[in-house]
C-alpha positions, -999 to 999 in steps of 0.1 A, spaced: 71 193 650 72 181 613 41 166 594 41 154 561 18 147 532 19 113 520 2 102 488 2 72 466 -5 75 424 -18 39 408 -31 40 373 -63 15 368 -78 13 336 -60 42 319 -70 61 348 -46 80 376 -55 74 408 -43 95 441 -46 84 474 -38 100 509 -19 81 532 -22 89 568 10 81 576 47 104 590 79 109 567 76 72 545 112 56 549 104 27 532 78 6 510 82 -33 507 57 -59 489 47 -92 507 21 -115 499 -3 -124 522 -32 -146 511 -17 -149 480 -27 -110 477 2 -84 476 2 -62 507 23 -30 511 46 -23 541 49 11 546 77 21 573 77 57 584 86 80 608 68 109 627 85 136 640 71 151 676 95 177 689 136 180 683 142 152 700 111 131 703 90 107 675 77 73 665 86 50 642 62 29 625 54 -1 601 15 -2 587 0 -27 561 -17 -13 527 -33 -35 504 -48 -24 465 -82 -24 458 -97 -31 426 -106 13 425 -66 18 429 -68 33 461 -47 17 490 -70 6 519 -49 3 560 -52 -31 564 -45 -50 596 -15 -79 587 3 -77 625 -15 -108 648 -3 -102 686 -10 -127 712 -48 -108 716 -54 -87 686 -51 -82 652 -35 -48 643 -32 -29 608 1 -13 624 28 -12 653 44 19 662 78 26 686 86 56 703 123 78 702 137 101 726 173 109 715 183 119 746 188 81 753 215 82 726 248 93 727 251 104 685 235 93 654 257 61 655 242 48 686 207 47 677 197 13 670 174 3 641 136 7 659 122 -15 631 142 -43 613 125 -61 581 143 -92 568 159 -88 533 133 -118 522 104 -103 545 99 -135 562 105 -117 600 96 -88 612 114 -71 645 103 -44 666 125 -25 696 113 -33 726 115 -4 752 116 1 788 89 23 807 113 55 803 113 46 765 144 38 770 161 7 740 165 -26 758 184 -42 727 159 -65 726 134 -72 702 98 -80 693 99 -110 661 68 -111 639 70 -138 619 54 -141 579 29 -167 581 0 -169 554 -25 -144 564 -6 -122 591 25 -118 605 24 -135 636 40 -126 670 67 -150 681 85 -140 709 116 -121 715 155 -118 702 184 -99 705 
């Protein structure tokens, strides 16, 4: 099992502000605009055992104090979420080149795709698509 500590550091009015971020190993950080406010999309990976883990994407906003705060930016059919996770099990992959992208983000940050798994956590080669709207990334449907 692997554990990681992640922090953000901002400079506000000449003062360094360090905020712990409750997430796994950070893979990537991207900045988007929702409601004309900068939103940070943090992709991370939580390692469980040697063969299982979880990929996640989470939304954060910067407060006036300089701290990052989790914010709900993913609109499903029924609720508004601050993060989306998808489980990983290496038993479903022949090798590292066989591993699909569990989370795909378009270069223009308009779409976010989340890999769909069956009941046994095996990838189905379909993705749940979220499309950027004014206030949130809204669930659109499935794509290949």
